[in-house]
N, C-alpha and C positions, 0 to 999 in steps of 0.2 A: 358521256355528255359533251366533253371537250371535242371529241371526234365529230360529233354531229354539228357542233358550232363551226368547226374548221371547214367542213364541207360546204358551208355557205359562201366561202370566199375562194376566188380563183387567183392564182399568182399571175401577175402581169408585169410586163416591162414596158415602160413608157419613155418617150423622148419628147419633152414638152419644150417648145421653143421659148426663148426669153420673151418674145413679143406676146406670148400667151400666158404671162405670169398670173393672170386672174384664174386660169385653169389649175395652175399649181396650188394657188391659195385654196381653191375649191376642193382639191384633193385632200389637203390637210384639214379643212373644215369637216370633211366627211368622217374624220377620225379613223381612216383606213390604216391598217398596219403597214408602215413603210419600213421595208427591210434594208434598203440602200438608197442613197441619194448621191449623185455625182454631178457636179457642175462641169459641163463640157463646152467647147467653143460654140457648138450648134444649139445648145439648150441644156436642160436639166434631165438627166437620165435617172429614172426612179424604178426600183423594184418594189412592188407593193402587192397587197392582197385586197381585192375588191369584190363586192357582191357582183353577181351577173348583171344586174341592172346598172350599177355604176361602171362596170367594165365596158358596157355598150356605150355609155355616155363619153368615155374616154377613148373609144375605138380609133379615132383618127390619129391618136398619138401612140398607138401600140407598135412595138418593134418585136420581131421574132427572136432575135438573138442579141446578146450583149455586143457581139462583134459588129452587128449592123448599126447599133446605137453609136458605137465609136466611129464608124465610117460615115454616119449621117444618113444612112439609108433607112427607109421604113418599109 
């Protein structure tokens, strides 16, 4: 049962600029499992698990690799 539930979520890496703090608040309001949060000069880096629908809503903040988040590239 737990495996089926886990398949509903996709791991994502997001870099949310500080100017988009409302989107970060929205992420937390979803109750999505947040595995990591790091405040960086360019914004908040978050590793989380989102439903496919929610992942699409945050698509503009997706980063491919943690290294890219550190460099500020998306």
